[in-house]
Backbone bond lengths (Angstrom), bond angles and torsions (degrees), N, CA, C in turn:
res aa  C-N    CA-C-N  psi(-1)  N-CA   C-N-CA  omega(-1)  CA-C   N-CA-C  phi
1 M - - - 1.463 - - 1.533 110.01 -
2 S 1.311 115.79 140.12 1.466 121.35 -178.58 1.523 111.61 -65.30
3 R 1.324 115.62 144.09 1.455 120.26 171.94 1.525 108.66 -76.35
4 I 1.323 115.38 155.01 1.457 120.87 -177.17 1.527 110.03 -75.54
5 E 1.334 116.08 126.22 1.455 122.52 -179.28 1.525 112.55 -107.63
6 A 1.326 117.82 -22.17 1.458 121.57 -178.29 1.526 109.21 -152.48
7 I 1.319 116.20 150.57 1.463 121.55 -179.58 1.521 109.40 -132.58
8 G 1.329 115.27 130.59 1.456 121.19 174.30 1.515 109.56 -110.87
9 I 1.321 116.72 135.92 1.466 121.97 179.77 1.520 108.48 -112.21
10 V 1.328 116.63 129.69 1.460 122.24 -177.67 1.522 109.60 -118.68
11 I 1.344 115.78 129.56 1.472 121.59 -178.82 1.523 109.06 -131.72
12 P 1.325 119.08 101.83 1.463 118.99 171.94 1.523 109.56 -71.37
13 A 1.326 116.46 142.00 1.469 119.74 -175.76 1.522 109.89 -143.08
14 R 1.308 115.71 125.74 1.462 121.40 175.35 1.526 109.30 -132.82
15 D 1.314 116.40 112.41 1.464 122.61 179.62 1.531 111.69 52.71
16 E 1.342 115.13 54.99 1.465 121.36 -178.38 1.528 111.45 -121.39
17 A 1.331 117.19 32.95 1.471 119.84 -177.72 1.521 112.13 -58.64
18 E 1.331 117.61 -31.65 1.461 120.58 -177.25 1.529 112.31 -78.81
19 R 1.330 117.86 -18.79 1.470 120.37 -173.77 1.527 114.30 -115.10
20 I 1.343 117.14 -18.65 1.462 119.72 -173.40 1.525 112.27 -65.09
21 T 1.325 117.93 -29.29 1.464 120.39 179.87 1.519 111.01 -61.87
22 A 1.330 117.21 -47.84 1.468 120.70 179.89 1.517 110.99 -64.69
23 C 1.333 116.93 -39.63 1.465 120.74 178.36 1.516 110.88 -58.65
24 L 1.324 116.92 -51.86 1.458 120.61 -175.80 1.527 112.01 -70.72
25 A 1.324 117.19 -31.95 1.470 119.32 175.56 1.522 110.43 -62.33
26 S 1.324 116.93 -41.57 1.470 120.10 179.42 1.525 110.59 -66.97
27 L 1.324 117.39 -36.37 1.460 120.65 178.24 1.520 111.83 -67.28
28 R 1.320 116.69 -40.26 1.470 119.10 177.75 1.520 110.84 -58.63
29 C 1.319 116.45 -40.99 1.469 120.22 178.66 1.524 110.94 -65.95
30 A 1.337 116.95 -42.15 1.461 120.50 -179.96 1.526 111.30 -65.79
31 I 1.324 116.90 -40.59 1.464 120.87 178.29 1.520 110.63 -64.34
32 G 1.320 116.42 -34.49 1.459 120.48 179.63 1.511 113.95 -62.33
33 R 1.327 117.23 -18.79 1.471 121.59 179.35 1.522 112.46 -82.66
34 L 1.342 118.53 -6.75 1.458 121.28 -170.28 1.516 114.32 -89.88
35 G 1.315 117.97 -12.15 1.456 119.24 -177.93 1.519 111.04 70.95
36 P 1.340 118.47 -136.93 1.468 121.23 -172.53 1.529 114.87 -80.57
37 L 1.309 119.74 -0.52 1.453 121.03 -178.68 1.528 110.76 -58.11
38 R 1.334 117.09 137.18 1.460 122.07 -179.72 1.521 110.28 -73.74
39 T 1.329 116.35 134.30 1.462 121.26 177.27 1.518 109.64 -137.01
40 H 1.311 114.92 158.21 1.464 121.17 172.24 1.524 107.75 -149.00
41 T 1.319 116.55 130.12 1.456 122.17 -178.32 1.522 109.74 -110.01
42 I 1.328 116.61 129.35 1.453 121.41 177.51 1.519 109.72 -121.42
43 V 1.321 116.23 123.29 1.457 122.28 168.56 1.526 107.00 -95.83
44 V 1.320 116.48 121.56 1.460 120.95 178.94 1.526 108.17 -97.74
45 D 1.313 116.06 107.79 1.462 120.96 178.73 1.523 108.37 -75.82
46 D 1.327 115.65 107.53 1.463 121.96 -171.58 1.535 110.94 -100.03
47 G 1.327 115.39 59.65 1.458 119.68 176.20 1.510 115.14 84.74
48 S 1.334 117.83 30.27 1.470 120.91 -178.84 1.529 111.49 -69.41
49 R 1.339 114.99 149.60 1.461 121.57 177.46 1.533 111.47 -127.83
50 D 1.332 116.49 13.02 1.470 119.56 -173.38 1.527 113.94 -120.19
51 G 1.312 118.29 15.63 1.461 119.81 179.81 1.521 114.19 86.25
52 T 1.338 117.53 15.84 1.465 120.75 179.25 1.526 111.69 -56.16
53 A 1.321 116.88 -46.39 1.472 120.51 -176.77 1.516 111.52 -61.04
54 L 1.314 117.13 -44.46 1.462 120.49 -179.60 1.522 111.05 -64.12
55 R 1.326 116.72 -42.95 1.466 120.30 177.94 1.521 110.91 -62.95
56 A 1.328 116.59 -42.04 1.463 120.51 -178.87 1.521 111.64 -64.02
57 K 1.320 117.47 -39.52 1.469 120.64 -179.12 1.520 111.50 -60.26
58 G 1.323 117.18 -30.70 1.450 120.42 179.83 1.512 114.27 -83.26
59 E 1.341 116.76 -9.09 1.464 120.40 -174.35 1.524 113.30 -119.64
60 L 1.324 118.26 -0.91 1.463 121.72 -174.92 1.529 112.66 -61.60
61 P 1.337 116.83 149.34 1.461 119.37 167.23 1.526 109.42 -58.19
62 E 1.324 116.92 165.69 1.461 121.73 -173.03 1.521 112.46 -53.89
63 D 1.326 117.43 -43.54 1.457 121.08 179.30 1.533 107.52 -105.70
64 G 1.312 116.70 89.60 1.455 120.10 -177.12 1.511 111.44 -156.12
65 A 1.330 116.12 168.38 1.457 121.15 -178.85 1.520 109.62 -152.87
66 V 1.315 115.50 153.68 1.465 122.29 170.92 1.522 107.06 -109.27
67 L 1.319 116.47 123.77 1.454 121.72 179.95 1.517 109.56 -116.70
68 R 1.310 115.88 138.69 1.457 121.72 179.09 1.526 109.74 -87.95
69 H 1.333 115.77 123.16 1.460 120.62 175.93 1.526 107.38 -94.57
70 R 1.321 116.47 114.13 1.464 120.53 -170.30 1.521 113.74 -91.22
71 D 1.318 118.07 -0.58 1.465 120.80 -178.39 1.514 112.18 -107.61
72 G 1.336 117.27 17.88 1.454 120.84 -175.88 1.507 112.51 -100.28
73 P 1.344 115.43 -172.36 1.474 123.50 3.26 1.528 113.04 -78.46
74 N 1.322 114.95 131.95 1.463 122.68 178.12 1.519 106.56 -161.34
75 V 1.331 116.66 104.39 1.464 119.22 -171.09 1.521 112.02 -65.65
76 G 1.339 118.00 -35.28 1.458 119.38 178.30 1.517 111.44 -64.09
77 A 1.337 116.03 -44.31 1.461 120.29 178.43 1.521 110.95 -66.32
78 A 1.342 116.96 -35.72 1.464 120.54 178.99 1.529 110.96 -65.60
79 R 1.317 116.83 -43.78 1.472 119.48 177.60 1.535 109.98 -63.49
80 R 1.314 116.36 -41.25 1.465 120.44 179.52 1.533 110.47 -61.99
81 F 1.328 116.21 -45.99 1.460 121.64 178.50 1.527 110.68 -59.35
82 G 1.335 116.38 -43.36 1.456 119.97 178.42 1.515 112.58 -63.97
83 G 1.338 116.34 -43.02 1.460 120.20 178.61 1.524 111.91 -62.07
84 E 1.331 116.75 -42.96 1.461 120.65 178.47 1.522 110.96 -63.68
85 S 1.323 116.24 -37.58 1.469 120.43 179.87 1.526 111.35 -66.62
86 I 1.330 116.45 -38.79 1.465 120.55 177.07 1.526 110.16 -64.18
87 M 1.328 117.29 -45.31 1.465 119.93 -178.52 1.522 111.13 -65.51
88 H 1.320 117.54 -33.60 1.468 120.05 174.80 1.529 109.86 -67.28
89 R 1.309 116.51 -41.88 1.465 121.41 179.64 1.524 111.17 -59.33
90 F 1.335 115.85 -40.51 1.466 121.19 -177.90 1.528 110.82 -106.37
91 A 1.322 116.22 43.05 1.464 121.04 -177.02 1.527 112.25 -60.84
92 G 1.325 117.52 -25.27 1.453 120.65 -179.87 1.515 114.31 -84.18
93 V 1.340 117.14 -3.74 1.467 122.12 179.12 1.526 108.81 -98.59
94 A 1.315 117.44 133.55 1.461 120.58 177.53 1.525 109.30 -59.34
95 P 1.335 118.93 135.62 1.466 120.89 -178.56 1.527 113.63 -54.38
96 A 1.333 117.04 -30.98 1.463 119.80 179.08 1.516 112.01 -70.25
97 A 1.335 117.24 -18.11 1.463 121.55 -178.90 1.534 112.46 -104.39
98 L 1.332 116.48 5.65 1.458 121.88 179.95 1.527 109.60 -110.02
99 W 1.328 116.64 130.32 1.464 122.04 -179.20 1.527 109.59 -111.77
100 L 1.324 115.93 134.34 1.460 122.34 177.21 1.524 108.64 -107.72
101 A 1.323 117.05 122.26 1.465 122.20 179.21 1.529 108.36 -114.04
102 F 1.327 116.22 128.68 1.457 121.50 -176.75 1.525 110.64 -117.00
103 T 1.325 115.21 135.17 1.456 120.56 171.19 1.517 108.07 -143.86
104 D 1.335 118.09 -172.18 1.458 122.85 -178.15 1.520 110.68 -122.04
105 A 1.334 115.99 158.59 1.458 121.28 -176.18 1.523 112.87 -71.28
106 D 1.341 117.73 -17.37 1.473 120.60 178.00 1.527 111.49 -98.76
107 T 1.336 115.64 23.60 1.460 122.24 -173.29 1.523 109.84 -128.79
108 T 1.329 117.06 144.75 1.462 121.29 171.52 1.518 109.00 -116.50
109 V 1.325 115.20 146.95 1.469 120.66 -175.24 1.527 109.86 -112.87
110 P 1.334 117.64 152.20 1.465 120.75 178.88 1.529 111.61 -78.63
111 L 1.315 115.63 169.41 1.461 120.77 -177.64 1.522 113.42 -57.49
112 D 1.323 117.51 -34.69 1.464 119.99 -174.84 1.520 112.94 -95.62
113 W 1.332 118.84 13.22 1.466 121.76 -172.84 1.531 112.46 -59.92
114 I 1.317 117.49 -51.17 1.464 120.35 -178.96 1.524 110.40 -77.98
115 E 1.301 116.49 -39.24 1.460 121.40 -179.47 1.527 110.81 -58.73
116 R 1.329 116.36 -41.92 1.464 120.08 -179.47 1.533 111.20 -67.11
117 Q 1.316 116.41 -39.49 1.459 119.65 177.90 1.525 111.04 -64.93
118 R 1.322 116.40 -42.74 1.463 119.20 178.15 1.522 111.00 -60.13
119 R 1.304 116.80 -42.12 1.458 120.01 -179.60 1.525 111.21 -62.01
120 L 1.321 116.56 -41.99 1.464 120.15 177.60 1.526 110.67 -64.24
121 G 1.334 115.94 -40.46 1.458 119.14 177.19 1.515 112.12 -62.49
122 D 1.323 117.02 -41.68 1.468 121.01 177.95 1.523 111.83 -63.52
123 E 1.335 115.42 -26.68 1.465 120.03 179.89 1.525 112.79 -84.98
124 G 1.336 117.51 -2.21 1.460 120.57 176.38 1.512 115.57 107.02
125 I 1.329 117.66 -0.10 1.458 120.49 176.69 1.533 109.10 -73.60
126 D 1.334 116.68 138.06 1.461 121.70 -179.79 1.525 113.06 -94.54
127 A 1.323 117.27 -25.99 1.461 119.81 179.88 1.517 109.05 -157.06
128 V 1.332 115.24 144.88 1.464 120.36 -179.80 1.521 109.47 -132.78
129 A 1.320 115.71 135.83 1.461 122.79 174.21 1.520 108.02 -112.23
130 G 1.326 115.98 127.07 1.455 120.72 176.87 1.517 111.21 -101.57
131 I 1.322 116.27 -170.36 1.463 121.17 -179.77 1.520 109.93 -119.45
132 V 1.333 115.38 174.76 1.462 120.22 -179.21 1.519 110.91 -125.44
133 E 1.318 114.36 153.32 1.455 122.81 166.79 1.518 107.29 -122.20
134 L 1.331 117.05 157.91 1.459 121.24 -178.82 1.519 111.61 -90.40
135 D 1.332 115.59 143.53 1.457 119.03 172.19 1.526 108.79 -77.53
136 A 1.298 118.48 -166.74 1.456 122.82 -172.08 1.528 112.60 -50.00
137 C 1.316 115.80 123.61 1.461 121.74 178.04 1.526 107.41 -156.08
138 S 1.317 116.34 175.13 1.457 120.00 -179.72 1.521 110.51 -64.75
139 A 1.317 115.52 151.30 1.463 120.29 179.47 1.520 111.02 -60.99
140 S 1.332 117.23 -36.21 1.465 119.70 -178.27 1.520 111.24 -68.32
141 L 1.348 117.60 -42.30 1.458 120.09 177.92 1.523 110.64 -65.34
142 A 1.316 116.81 -42.88 1.462 120.45 179.33 1.524 111.00 -59.32
143 A 1.327 116.86 -42.11 1.458 120.64 -179.16 1.519 111.74 -66.85
144 R 1.334 117.35 -42.82 1.460 120.13 -179.96 1.524 111.50 -66.62
145 F 1.344 115.50 -38.79 1.455 119.17 178.12 1.528 110.95 -64.46
146 R 1.330 116.92 -47.76 1.468 120.28 -178.88 1.527 110.96 -59.02
147 E 1.325 116.53 -41.68 1.463 119.95 -178.25 1.528 111.27 -63.65
148 S 1.333 116.17 -47.92 1.460 120.30 -178.63 1.527 111.33 -69.88
149 Y 1.326 116.46 -47.38 1.459 121.71 -176.22 1.527 111.18 -65.52
150 G 1.326 115.47 -36.39 1.457 120.22 -178.35 1.509 114.03 -64.03
151 L 1.334 117.27 -21.45 1.465 120.16 177.99 1.528 111.28 -64.47
152 G 1.330 115.74 -22.40 1.460 119.65 179.80 1.515 114.06 -93.11
153 I 1.328 117.41 7.91 1.466 121.77 179.00 1.516 108.49 -116.70
154 V 1.315 115.91 117.41 1.466 120.89 -177.64 1.523 108.58 -129.08
155 G 1.321 115.88 112.33 1.463 120.00 178.52 1.514 111.50 59.63
156 G 1.326 116.22 -123.67 1.458 120.83 -177.12 1.506 113.66 -95.73
157 S 1.336 117.70 20.57 1.458 119.95 179.99 1.528 109.78 -143.23
158 H 1.324 115.82 176.35 1.467 120.46 179.21 1.524 108.50 -160.02
159 R 1.339 116.61 171.80 1.463 120.62 -178.06 1.533 112.97 -114.09
160 H 1.325 118.20 14.38 1.457 121.77 -177.56 1.530 111.25 -91.59
161 V 1.318 116.18 147.58 1.466 122.22 174.11 1.526 107.60 -136.93
162 H 1.330 116.54 124.17 1.461 121.67 -178.51 1.524 109.91 -131.76
163 G 1.331 116.08 132.66 1.456 118.84 173.23 1.515 112.25 -62.61
164 A 1.336 116.68 -19.79 1.463 121.59 178.44 1.522 112.81 -75.84
165 N 1.332 117.13 -8.58 1.465 119.70 -176.22 1.522 109.42 -154.22
166 L 1.330 115.03 71.91 1.460 121.16 -172.80 1.518 109.75 -143.14
167 G 1.324 116.21 136.45 1.454 120.74 176.49 1.515 110.07 -134.65
168 V 1.342 116.64 145.65 1.466 119.42 -177.07 1.531 110.42 -152.59
169 R 1.314 115.25 140.65 1.459 121.07 175.35 1.533 108.64 -67.37
170 A 1.323 117.23 137.02 1.459 120.02 -174.61 1.520 112.98 -60.33
171 S 1.312 117.45 -35.43 1.464 119.79 179.62 1.525 111.02 -65.45
172 A 1.337 117.52 -41.17 1.459 121.22 177.58 1.522 110.50 -68.81
173 Y 1.326 116.32 -38.82 1.466 121.85 178.38 1.532 110.39 -59.77
174 E 1.323 116.38 -47.80 1.460 120.65 179.58 1.518 111.27 -64.30
175 S 1.323 116.85 -42.79 1.461 120.86 -178.61 1.521 111.99 -62.13
176 A 1.337 116.14 -35.44 1.465 120.82 -179.25 1.526 112.61 -83.35
177 G 1.329 117.59 -8.25 1.457 120.44 177.27 1.511 115.55 97.55
178 G 1.347 117.31 1.66 1.459 120.57 177.63 1.515 113.72 69.61
179 F 1.325 115.56 -175.63 1.459 120.79 178.84 1.521 110.61 -67.02
180 S 1.310 116.53 141.08 1.457 121.43 172.80 1.521 109.50 -84.38
181 A 1.322 116.51 150.07 1.465 121.82 -178.97 1.521 109.63 -81.88
182 I 1.336 115.40 69.03 1.460 121.23 179.04 1.522 108.80 -121.92
183 T 1.324 116.87 155.20 1.458 121.23 -172.03 1.518 113.66 -86.35
184 C 1.312 118.23 -8.79 1.463 121.34 -179.03 1.529 108.75 -158.85
185 G 1.333 116.22 142.41 1.455 120.21 177.27 1.509 114.61 80.14
186 E 1.332 116.74 12.61 1.463 119.94 -179.51 1.517 111.95 -64.39
187 D 1.329 117.75 -27.73 1.461 121.71 -179.50 1.530 111.22 -70.87
188 N 1.338 117.30 -50.32 1.462 120.42 177.92 1.524 111.67 -65.01
189 D 1.329 116.53 -35.69 1.463 120.47 178.15 1.522 110.75 -60.02
190 L 1.332 117.43 -47.40 1.458 120.72 178.68 1.520 110.61 -64.64
191 W 1.328 117.34 -44.49 1.464 121.12 -178.44 1.526 111.02 -58.10
192 N 1.315 116.86 -43.06 1.460 120.72 -179.86 1.527 111.48 -65.32
193 R 1.329 117.08 -37.65 1.460 119.55 177.48 1.525 111.70 -71.31
194 L 1.319 117.77 -35.13 1.459 120.15 174.09 1.519 111.08 -60.94
195 R 1.337 116.19 -42.91 1.461 120.60 178.46 1.535 110.62 -62.82
196 S 1.318 116.38 -45.87 1.461 120.54 -179.43 1.527 111.51 -63.85
197 D 1.333 115.50 -28.48 1.464 120.73 -178.39 1.522 112.51 -82.92
198 G 1.344 116.77 -3.28 1.462 120.09 177.77 1.511 114.98 86.04
199 A 1.331 117.83 16.25 1.466 120.39 178.29 1.526 110.52 -67.35
200 A 1.326 115.63 149.89 1.470 121.31 175.89 1.525 108.21 -81.65
201 L 1.344 116.95 110.22 1.455 122.49 -172.99 1.524 111.52 -106.52
202 A 1.330 115.68 148.05 1.462 122.16 174.84 1.522 108.76 -132.83
203 S 1.316 116.65 129.45 1.464 122.39 173.25 1.521 106.31 -108.15
204 D 1.326 115.99 102.24 1.459 122.12 -166.81 1.534 111.00 -107.77
205 P 1.334 118.63 106.73 1.466 120.50 179.80 1.523 113.38 -72.83
206 R 1.324 117.80 -6.03 1.466 120.73 176.60 1.525 111.91 -91.22
207 L 1.332 116.52 -5.82 1.453 121.79 175.44 1.531 106.58 -95.82
208 V 1.340 116.30 98.58 1.468 121.61 -168.47 1.527 110.40 -123.28
209 V 1.329 116.30 133.81 1.466 120.42 172.29 1.527 108.71 -120.57
210 M 1.326 115.56 161.65 1.460 122.15 178.35 1.524 108.02 -105.49
211 T 1.338 116.42 121.36 1.457 119.51 -175.08 1.519 111.74 -123.03
212 S 1.313 115.55 168.38 1.461 121.77 -174.25 1.525 111.77 -64.88
213 S 1.319 115.03 141.67 1.466 120.91 177.87 1.522 111.65 -99.21
214 R 1.328 117.66 13.58 1.465 118.89 -179.25 1.533 110.34 -64.49
215 T 1.302 115.50 146.39 1.468 121.52 -177.35 1.520 112.59 -110.39
216 A 1.339 117.13 -1.30 1.463 120.71 175.71 1.520 108.04 -86.14
217 S 1.318 116.27 102.75 1.460 121.17 -173.25 1.515 111.99 -80.87
218 R 1.332 115.79 139.03 1.467 120.98 175.18 1.520 110.70 -90.28
219 T 1.341 116.26 -17.21 1.453 121.66 -179.51 1.525 108.44 -135.84
220 V 1.303 117.21 126.09 1.458 120.49 179.62 1.527 109.77 -61.16
221 G 1.326 115.89 126.81 1.459 120.52 179.69 1.514 114.22 94.95
222 G 1.326 117.44 -2.77 1.454 120.51 -179.69 1.522 112.58 -78.21
223 F 1.342 115.35 -174.65 1.462 120.87 -176.52 1.524 111.53 -59.50
224 A 1.340 116.81 -42.27 1.465 119.88 -179.51 1.525 111.51 -64.85
225 T 1.327 117.08 -31.86 1.467 120.46 176.18 1.518 110.31 -60.81
226 N 1.327 116.05 -44.24 1.469 120.20 179.32 1.522 110.98 -66.58
227 L 1.338 117.12 -37.84 1.463 119.53 177.56 1.525 111.38 -64.62
228 A 1.316 116.06 -36.65 1.464 120.20 179.52 1.517 110.60 -61.70
229 V 1.324 117.40 -34.26 1.464 121.28 177.30 1.522 109.05 -64.73
230 H 1.335 117.63 -44.11 1.474 121.22 177.67 1.517 110.39 -62.68
231 A 1.342 117.26 -41.43 1.460 120.51 -178.68 1.527 110.88 -65.23
232 A 1.325 116.49 -40.58 1.463 121.36 -179.75 1.525 111.44 -65.74
233 A 1.338 115.94 -28.97 1.469 119.76 -178.26 1.520 111.65 -69.30
234 G 1.337 115.69 -16.39 1.463 119.16 -179.05 1.506 112.06 -84.00
């Protein structure tokens, strides 16, 4: 399997002007750990009305762009658009040597987020799913979330899939058909197709991002919907 030569980061963003700065600051730090490896960061503005695009342009890593997705809001289509844009950007790189890393605008990543994905790719993994932790929230919500979420983490693996913490080799991504243009569950949908396609998958509980604890969901069935259930249980 080819070693990773370039990495593209895709961040769909809809009305995230208050959070995109922290997201991109964390990415700049993570990219700084990679040395000379080629990277490109794309923020996909998915129908924002709050100045998200303007804020993102001022906070992007050195090699980055904000692209307007005109068919939204649709997070699956936005991720797909971002992935296609990255592959066009790195058209001279073999798809097997190109890594696509996906996160969300309301999420911050640790210093080793991209570095760890690259290492897994170099070892022959085609796609990796990480886990999430919640940012500032009530102690009761945090406890209920940890208890429920922890049931899906066993030893060195887990059963969670989040678009906020997902990486995939471009060749495997293309073979599986990429993200579907759906408004919810696009991450699990892609993961299941990667598995069916025979991709080498890793569910890594040490690949952790910090994501929003808001419970007001923009999409029925999304992560915030599930958090709202935990909040209501309190």
